[in-house]
C-alpha positions as CSV (number, residue, x, y, z in Angstrom):
1,X,0.0,0.0,0.0
2,X,1.5,3.3,-1.0
3,X,1.9,6.4,1.2
4,X,-0.6,8.4,-0.9
5,X,-3.2,5.6,-0.6
6,X,-2.8,5.6,3.2
7,X,-3.0,9.3,3.4
8,X,-6.3,9.2,1.4
9,X,-7.7,7.1,4.2
10,X,-7.0,9.8,6.8
11,X,-7.6,13.0,4.8
12,X,-10.6,13.2,2.5
13,X,-10.5,14.0,-1.2
14,X,-11.5,17.5,-0.3
15,X,-8.4,17.9,1.8
16,X,-10.4,17.9,5.1
17,X,-10.8,15.3,7.8
18,X,-12.9,14.4,10.9
19,X,-10.8,12.2,13.2
20,X,-12.1,10.4,16.3
21,X,-9.5,10.2,19.0
22,X,-9.9,6.9,20.9
23,X,-6.4,6.9,22.3
24,X,-7.1,8.4,25.7
25,X,-5.9,5.3,27.6
26,X,-2.3,6.0,26.4
27,X,-2.3,9.3,28.3
28,X,-5.1,9.4,31.0
29,X,-7.0,7.4,33.5
30,X,-10.3,8.9,32.5
31,X,-11.4,7.0,29.4
32,X,-15.1,7.3,30.0
33,X,-17.1,6.7,26.8
34,X,-14.2,5.4,24.7
35,X,-15.1,1.7,24.6
36,X,-18.8,2.3,24.0
37,X,-17.9,4.7,21.1
38,X,-15.6,2.2,19.4
39,X,-18.7,0.0,18.7
40,X,-20.4,3.0,17.0
41,X,-17.7,3.7,14.5
42,X,-19.5,1.8,11.7
43,X,-22.5,4.1,12.3
44,X,-20.3,7.2,12.1
45,X,-18.5,6.4,8.8
46,X,-21.6,7.1,6.6
47,X,-22.0,10.4,8.4
48,X,-18.5,11.8,7.6
49,X,-16.0,10.2,10.0
50,X,-12.7,9.8,8.2
51,X,-10.4,8.1,10.6
52,X,-9.7,7.1,14.2
53,X,-6.7,7.3,16.5
54,X,-6.2,4.2,18.5
55,X,-3.6,2.3,20.6
56,X,-2.5,-1.2,19.9
57,X,-5.0,-2.8,22.2
58,X,-8.1,-1.3,20.5
59,X,-6.6,-1.9,17.1
60,X,-6.2,-5.6,17.9
61,X,-9.4,-6.1,19.8
62,X,-11.8,-4.0,17.8
63,X,-10.5,-4.3,14.2
64,X,-14.0,-5.3,12.9
65,X,-15.5,-2.0,14.0
66,X,-12.7,0.0,12.4
67,X,-12.8,-1.4,8.8
68,X,-14.9,1.4,7.4
69,X,-12.5,4.3,8.3
70,X,-8.8,5.1,8.3
71,X,-6.9,3.9,11.3
72,X,-3.9,5.8,12.9
73,X,-1.9,4.0,15.5
74,X,-0.9,6.0,18.6
75,X,2.8,4.9,19.0
76,X,3.6,6.8,22.3
77,X,2.4,6.8,25.8
78,X,2.8,9.0,28.9
79,X,5.8,8.6,31.2
80,X,3.5,8.9,34.3
81,X,-0.1,7.9,33.7
82,X,-1.2,9.2,37.1
83,X,0.1,12.7,36.6
84,X,-2.6,14.6,34.8
85,X,-0.2,17.2,33.5
86,X,1.3,14.7,31.1
87,X,4.9,15.4,32.1
88,X,6.4,13.6,29.1
89,X,6.0,10.8,26.7
90,X,8.0,8.0,25.0
91,X,7.6,6.0,21.9
92,X,6.4,2.4,22.7
93,X,5.4,1.2,19.2
94,X,6.8,1.7,15.8
95,X,5.9,1.9,12.1
96,X,6.3,-1.8,11.6
97,X,3.7,-2.4,14.3
98,X,1.4,-0.1,12.3
99,X,2.0,-2.2,9.2
100,X,1.2,-5.4,11.0
101,X,-2.0,-4.0,12.3
102,X,-3.1,-2.7,8.9
103,X,-2.9,1.0,10.0
104,X,-3.0,3.9,7.7
105,X,-0.7,6.1,9.7
106,X,1.0,6.7,13.1
107,X,0.9,9.5,15.6
108,X,3.2,10.7,18.3
109,X,3.6,13.7,20.7
110,X,6.2,16.4,20.4
111,X,6.7,19.2,22.9
112,X,9.1,21.8,21.4
113,X,10.7,23.9,24.1
114,X,10.2,21.2,26.8
115,X,13.1,19.9,28.9
116,X,12.8,16.6,27.0
117,X,12.5,18.1,23.6
118,X,15.9,16.8,22.3
119,X,15.0,13.2,23.2
120,X,11.5,13.5,21.7
121,X,12.9,15.0,18.6
122,X,15.4,12.2,18.2
123,X,12.7,9.6,18.7
124,X,10.5,11.3,16.2
125,X,13.3,11.4,13.6
126,X,13.8,7.6,14.1
127,X,10.1,7.0,13.6
128,X,10.1,9.3,10.5
129,X,12.8,7.1,9.0
130,X,10.8,4.0,9.7
131,X,7.7,5.6,8.2
132,X,9.5,6.4,5.0
133,X,10.7,2.8,4.8
134,X,7.2,1.5,5.1
135,X,5.3,4.3,3.2
136,X,3.5,5.1,6.5
137,X,2.1,8.6,7.0
138,X,3.4,10.3,10.2
139,X,1.2,12.6,12.3
140,X,3.0,14.7,14.9
141,X,1.0,16.2,17.8
142,X,3.1,19.4,18.3
143,X,2.4,21.5,21.4
144,X,4.7,24.2,22.8
145,X,6.4,22.9,26.0
146,X,3.6,20.9,27.4
147,X,0.3,19.1,26.6
148,X,-1.7,21.0,29.2
149,X,-1.1,24.5,27.9
150,X,-1.7,26.0,31.3
151,X,0.4,29.2,30.7
152,X,-0.4,31.9,28.1
153,X,2.8,31.3,26.2
154,X,1.8,27.6,25.8
155,X,-1.4,28.7,24.0
156,X,0.0,31.7,22.1
157,X,-0.8,31.0,18.4
158,X,2.6,32.4,17.4
159,X,4.3,29.8,19.6
160,X,1.9,27.1,18.4
161,X,2.7,28.1,14.8
162,X,6.5,27.7,15.5
163,X,5.9,24.2,17.0
164,X,3.8,23.2,14.0
165,X,6.6,24.2,11.7
166,X,9.2,22.3,13.7
167,X,7.0,19.2,13.3
168,X,6.7,19.7,9.6
169,X,10.4,20.1,9.3
170,X,10.9,16.8,11.2
171,X,9.0,15.1,8.5
172,X,5.4,15.1,9.7
173,X,2.8,14.5,6.9
174,X,0.1,16.0,9.2
175,X,0.4,18.1,12.3
176,X,-2.1,18.0,15.2
177,X,-2.1,21.0,17.5
178,X,-4.2,23.3,19.7
179,X,-6.1,26.3,18.5
180,X,-6.9,29.2,20.8
181,X,-10.2,30.3,19.4
182,X,-8.8,33.8,18.6
183,X,-8.2,35.6,15.3
184,X,-4.5,35.1,15.7
185,X,-5.0,31.3,15.0
186,X,-4.7,32.0,11.2
187,X,-0.9,32.1,11.6
188,X,-0.8,28.4,12.6
189,X,-1.8,26.8,9.3
190,X,-0.2,29.7,7.4
191,X,3.2,28.7,8.9
192,X,2.8,25.0,8.1
193,X,3.7,23.2,4.9
194,X,1.5,20.2,5.6
195,X,-2.2,19.9,6.7
196,X,-2.9,21.0,10.3
197,X,-5.6,19.3,12.4
198,X,-6.9,21.0,15.5
199,X,-7.0,18.8,18.6
200,X,-10.2,18.3,20.6
201,X,-10.6,21.8,22.0
202,X,-12.6,23.1,24.9
203,X,-15.2,21.1,26.8
204,X,-18.3,23.3,26.3
205,X,-21.9,23.2,25.1
206,X,-22.9,21.8,21.7
207,X,-23.3,25.2,19.9
208,X,-20.1,26.6,21.5
209,X,-18.1,23.6,20.4
210,X,-19.4,23.6,16.8
211,X,-18.6,27.3,16.7
212,X,-15.0,26.5,17.8
213,X,-14.6,23.9,15.1
214,X,-16.0,26.3,12.5
215,X,-13.4,28.9,13.7
216,X,-10.6,26.3,13.3
217,X,-11.6,25.5,9.8
218,X,-12.0,29.1,8.9
219,X,-8.5,29.7,10.3
220,X,-7.0,27.2,7.9
221,X,-7.3,23.9,9.8
222,X,-7.9,20.8,7.6
223,X,-10.2,19.4,10.3
224,X,-10.3,18.2,13.9
225,X,-9.1,15.2,15.9
226,X,-11.7,15.0,18.7
227,X,-11.9,12.7,21.7
228,X,-14.0,13.5,24.7
229,X,-16.2,16.0,22.9
230,X,-17.4,13.1,20.8
231,X,-17.2,10.0,23.1
232,X,-18.7,11.9,26.1
233,X,-21.5,13.4,24.0
234,X,-25.0,12.0,24.6
235,X,-25.2,11.3,20.9
236,X,-21.7,10.6,19.5
237,X,-22.9,9.7,16.0
238,X,-24.9,12.9,15.7
239,X,-21.9,14.8,17.0
240,X,-19.7,13.4,14.2
241,X,-22.4,14.2,11.6
242,X,-22.5,17.8,12.8
243,X,-18.7,18.1,12.8
244,X,-18.6,16.6,9.3
245,X,-21.3,19.1,8.1
246,X,-19.0,22.0,9.1
247,X,-15.7,20.4,8.0
248,X,-16.7,18.7,4.8
249,X,-19.9,20.4,3.7
250,X,-18.8,23.9,4.9
251,X,-22.1,24.7,6.5
252,X,-22.7,27.3,9.2
253,X,-23.1,26.4,12.9
254,X,-26.9,26.8,12.8
255,X,-27.2,24.2,10.0
256,X,-24.8,21.9,11.8
257,X,-27.0,22.1,14.9
258,X,-30.0,21.0,12.8
259,X,-28.0,18.0,11.5
260,X,-27.2,17.1,15.1
261,X,-30.7,17.4,16.4
262,X,-32.3,15.7,13.4
263,X,-30.1,12.7,13.8
264,X,-30.2,12.6,17.6
265,X,-34.0,12.5,17.5
266,X,-34.3,9.9,14.7
């Protein structure tokens, strides 16, 4: 399978994507909703879901539920599962594991500016070389200094844009990163040379979240990689359909709300 064919399983023909993040167990103890949502993936695919992010365990156990969408293997895990700040990560799986599982890509964290940046950069470079050998797309989740983004400089779009460019120069085919929800976010995709996907975003109400996703797309993002805002929604399938309406069909928030409520009530 070629690199381009695998990429087409993650990014739609319109250059946009709706990705469901089911990889929470690699980084957190709270995985509420993940297992129940895995079984609904076949229902989500016809409503615009492009791909899922999963760890090895879900990829092996739940392969039958993941056939209709692209599958990206999460190759890293947190160094301390019980520290909610996610102090660091390390690569536990490689591109060959992804090939054996039939994955369409791999994803890893990178924290430019962190104390462990050099080690993570070297690990990412090793994974990049493996990905080139096996024609495997590489997604890098690039965040300034830390995953949490608790300080203003960690959320500053200019700093995010710099982290995104570092990831692209390390060989990422797609970069996943945070968006602030401000007008300055346009610099993020503008500074990238590859598609940029916004990570999940704020935990907020339905309309507010759809507005955030619309903002990300309008600011240049190719789509979103969303976890808890889908898996912890009362109607995950309807949530995916609403997100796809914004990302793929380019509708306004009001129309996406109608999509959600029509499907949720059917």
